C-alpha positions in Angstrom: -2.7 92.0 33.1 0.3 92.0 30.2 0.2 89.1 28.0 3.9 87.6 28.3 5.8 86.6 25.2 6.9 82.9 25.6 10.5 82.9 25.5 12.8 80.2 26.5 13.5 78.9 29.4 17.3 79.2 28.8 17.6 82.9 28.6 17.6 85.4 26.1 20.7 86.5 24.0 20.8 90.3 22.9 22.3 91.1 19.5 24.4 94.4 19.1 21.4 96.5 18.2 19.3 95.9 21.0 22.1 96.5 23.4 22.7 99.8 21.3 19.3 101.1 21.3 19.7 100.4 25.6 22.7 102.3 25.3 20.9 105.2 24.1 16.9 105.0 25.4 17.2 102.9 28.7 13.0 103.3 28.5 13.4 100.2 26.0 14.4 98.1 29.1 11.3 98.9 30.8 9.5 98.0 27.4 10.8 94.5 27.1 10.3 94.2 30.6 6.2 94.7 30.4 6.5 92.1 27.7 8.8 89.5 28.6 9.1 86.9 31.8 12.4 87.7 32.4 12.1 87.6 36.4 14.1 84.0 36.3 15.9 84.3 33.3 19.3 84.7 31.8 20.7 87.6 29.4 23.0 86.8 27.1 25.4 89.0 25.4 27.9 87.3 23.2 31.6 88.4 22.7 30.4 89.3 19.5 28.2 91.6 20.5 30.3 93.3 23.1 33.2 93.9 20.1 30.5 95.5 17.2 29.4 97.5 20.3 32.6 98.2 21.5 33.8 99.3 17.9 31.0 101.8 17.4 31.7 103.1 20.7 29.1 101.9 23.5 30.4 101.2 26.4 28.7 97.5 27.3 29.7 97.4 30.7 27.3 100.0 31.8 24.8 98.6 29.1 25.6 95.3 31.0 25.2 96.6 34.4 22.1 98.4 33.1 20.1 95.4 32.3 21.4 93.6 35.5 19.6 96.4 38.0 16.7 97.1 35.7 15.8 93.9 35.1 17.4 92.0 38.3 18.9 89.1 36.0 22.1 88.0 35.9 24.1 88.9 32.5 26.3 86.5 30.8 28.6 87.4 28.5 29.1 84.1 26.5 31.8 83.5 23.8 31.7 82.2 20.3 33.3 78.5 20.5 34.9 77.0 17.1 32.0 74.8 16.9 29.3 77.9 17.3 32.0 79.8 14.5 31.0 76.3 12.4 27.5 76.9 12.6 28.0 80.5 12.0 29.4 79.8 8.5 27.0 76.6 8.3 24.1 79.7 8.5 25.6 81.9 6.2 25.3 79.4 3.2 21.6 78.8 4.3 20.1 82.4 4.9 20.8 84.9 2.1 20.4 87.6 4.5 23.3 86.7 7.4 26.6 88.2 7.2 29.3 87.7 9.5 28.8 88.9 12.7 24.8 88.3 13.2 25.5 84.6 11.6 27.7 83.8 14.9 25.2 85.5 17.4 22.7 83.6 15.9 24.4 80.3 16.2 25.3 81.4 19.7 21.5 81.5 20.6 21.0 78.4 18.5 23.9 76.3 20.7 22.5 78.2 23.9 18.6 77.3 23.2 18.0 81.1 23.9 15.4 83.7 22.2 17.3 85.8 20.4 15.6 89.7 20.6 17.0 91.6 18.1 15.2 94.5 15.8 17.4 93.6 12.4 14.9 92.4 10.0 17.6 90.4 8.0 19.0 88.5 11.3 15.0 88.0 12.1 14.8 86.7 9.0 17.1 84.1 9.3 15.8 83.3 12.7 12.7 82.3 11.7 14.6 80.6 8.9 17.0 78.3 11.2 13.8 77.5 13.7 15.5 80.1 16.3 13.2 81.9 18.7 13.4 85.6 18.3 11.4 89.0 19.4 11.8 91.9 17.8 11.2 94.9 20.1 10.5 97.4 17.3 7.5 94.8 16.7 6.1 94.7 20.5 3.6 97.7 20.9 2.8 98.3 17.3 1.3 94.8 17.2 -1.5 95.3 19.5 -2.0 99.4 18.7 -2.2 98.5 15.0 -4.3 95.5 15.1 -6.8 97.4 17.2 -7.1 100.0 14.8 -7.2 98.1 11.9 -10.8 96.6 13.2 -12.0 100.2 14.6 -11.4 101.8 11.3 -13.6 98.8 9.8 -16.2 99.6 12.0 -16.3 103.0 11.4 -15.9 103.2 7.7 -19.2 100.6 8.0 -21.2 103.4 10.1 -19.6 106.0 8.5 -19.8 104.7 4.3 -17.0 106.6 4.3 -13.5 105.1 2.4 -11.0 103.3 4.3 -8.5 105.8 4.2 -10.7 108.7 5.3 -12.2 106.1 8.5 -8.6 105.5 9.2 -7.4 109.3 9.4 -10.9 110.0 11.5 -9.7 107.3 13.7 -6.3 108.2 14.1 -7.3 111.6 15.7 -9.6 110.2 17.7 -7.5 107.8 19.5 -3.9 109.9 19.2 -5.0 112.9 21.0 -2.3 114.9 22.7 0.1 112.8 25.3 -1.7 109.7 24.0 1.4 109.1 21.4 3.9 106.8 22.6 7.3 107.3 20.6 10.3 105.4 22.6 12.7 107.7 21.1 11.4 110.4 22.5 12.1 109.7 26.0 16.2 109.6 25.7 
């Protein structure tokens, strides 16, 4: 059974990079579906997210419908209010990794009490600093696998009495046989 990541009861706010990645690779939705208990949640796409994606040439109506049909959830297009804009200005002053578009998405997330889903490390850092729950999809499949490899490498290094680098190479050659390595970009 999959252990779900605890998110907000109010839903999830996807930022622009997640929306674009979903547009380019629909399998990201399956990855998120495996790790997030999203069935009774709402997915929020801010007006800033829609603007940024459109500016980059992506059809966000298509992405929105894709999210809605795959997850079976309600997709809400949220608008940045004046209070959220004021909060975004405040967040830019206290978080050095934020720029204007990201600060608006973060302010929206704070205001709605949702969990932010982003691949932007600067935005992740700012979300943590401002007390917002955040999930980085780029790290979802890696954490468990990486931790299991590290522990197995240490066991092999002790048994074989070799340097950890050689043990790591030996372990990877045993674990990552053809067809076992999953690279999400390859499913495009």
